[in-house]
N, C-alpha and C positions, 0 to 999 in steps of 0.2 A: 504494500500500500504506500509505503514511503517513497518509492521510486516510480510510482505510477505516472507522474507528470512527465517523466523522461522515457520510461519504458514503453508505455502505450503507443506514443507516436513512432517510436523505433520499430516496434513489432508490426504496426500497421504499414509502415513503409516497406518492411520486409515482405509482408504478404502481397502488397501491391506490386512490388518488384518481381515476385515469383509469377504472378499473373501476367505481368508485362512481358516477361521472358517467354511464357507460353504463347502469348498472342504473337510475339515476334516470330516464334518458331512455326506456328500454324497458319498465321495470316500475314506472312511476309510481304505480300502484295499491298496490304494496307499499311503496315508498319513502315516499309521502306519509302512509300510514296506519300505518307501522311505525316501529320504533326502530332506528337504525343503531348497531351496536356499535363504538365507537371504541376502538382500542388505544393506550394511552399510549406503549408501546414496541413497535412492530410487529416481528413475527418476520421475520427476513430469509429470504426464500424463494429457491431456486435459479433460475437462468436468468431468464426474464422473468415469472415467476409473480406473480400478485396475488390478493388475497383480500378479500372483503367479506362481512360478516355482518349480517343484518337480522332483528329479532324482529318478527313480525307475528302477532298473536293468540296461539295456542298453539304456534307453530312458529318455530324458528330456521332461517332460510334461509342457506345458505353458498354463495357464488358464488366459484369459483376459475377463473382464466384464465391460460393461459401455453402457449407452444410450440404455438400454433394449436389449443388444446383449450379447451373450456368444460365445467366440471363443476358441477353443482348438487346439493347434498345438503340434506336436511331432517332435523331432529331435533325431538323434543318440547321445549317450553320447560322442562318439569319434569325432563327427562332429556337434557341437551344433548350427552352423549357417545354416545347411541344414534342414530347417523346412518344414513340410507338415501339412496341415489342416486335422483334424480328419476325416471328411467325405471322403476325397480323400484316406487317409490311409485305411479306412474301405472298400472302393470300391476296392482297389487293393488287400487287404487281402481276400475279399470274391469273387474276380474275377467278379465283377459286374461293370456296367457303373456308373460313378460318378453322372450322372443325376438321378439315381434311389435312391441316398442317400439323406436323409433329414438332415437338420441342427439340432443339439440338442439345445434346448432353455433353458433347465434346467440341472443342475449338476446331478440330478437323472437320466436323460436320458443318459448323458455321462457315468455314472456308468453302466447302462444296456448295453451300447455298448462295454465298455472296459472289464468288468469283465470276460466274457467268452473267450476273446481273449488275455488276458494278456501274457500267455506263448508263444503263436504264435507271438505276437508283439515283445516280448523280444528277441525271436530268430531271427526274421526278421531284427531287428535293431542292431544285434550284428555285430562286425567288420568283422566276417567271412561271414555272410549272406547278409549284407547290400548292397554290390555292385550289386548283382543279384536282390534284392528287389527294389533297386533304378531304375534299368532299366525298371521295370514294371510301374513306375510313368510317363514315357514319354507319353504314349497314353492318360492317364487321364489329364495330364497337357495340352495337345493339345486340348482335348475336352473342358476344362475350358476356354482356350483362345478363342476358337470358340464361345462358349456361351457368353463370355464377349463381343466379337465383335458384336454379334447379338443383345445383349441388348443395347449396345451403339448406334447401327444403329437405333433400334426402338425408343430409347429416342430422338435421334437427329431428326428423322422423325417427332415426335410429337412436338418437340420444334421449329423446323424450317421447316414447311410444304412447299412443292413446290408450287409456284404460277403459 
């Protein structure tokens, strides 16, 4: 507890660097052509979570890993707070239902999803094209909300059965 002020940021930097090394190894095409966003004072994340952000073209890629989960989100460079999960973006790009998309569990799977779509993604997230692309997210977000409500209902039904 005494060294937490010093140890926590050091441990977080170490976890972030480990994820950064993995991103560099698996997504070299992003890493070599992009710009790594370095944080002067890293935010201390719970458990074993790590985060890496890379700007590549018109997109800010955010990789988060922890507790055996991998999340990748994308946001336009000009609107970095407007984030979208990778499976939703792929569903919109490919004009498929979000329920048909699978979560990527490994960075190598993320690379397979991104590499053939880099140019199309860069164009879709440009300031010129993004407003139209953003409108296409509305249906997928509604589908996700519905699926979330169904999952919550099923969970509550199991936890609190009717008597």
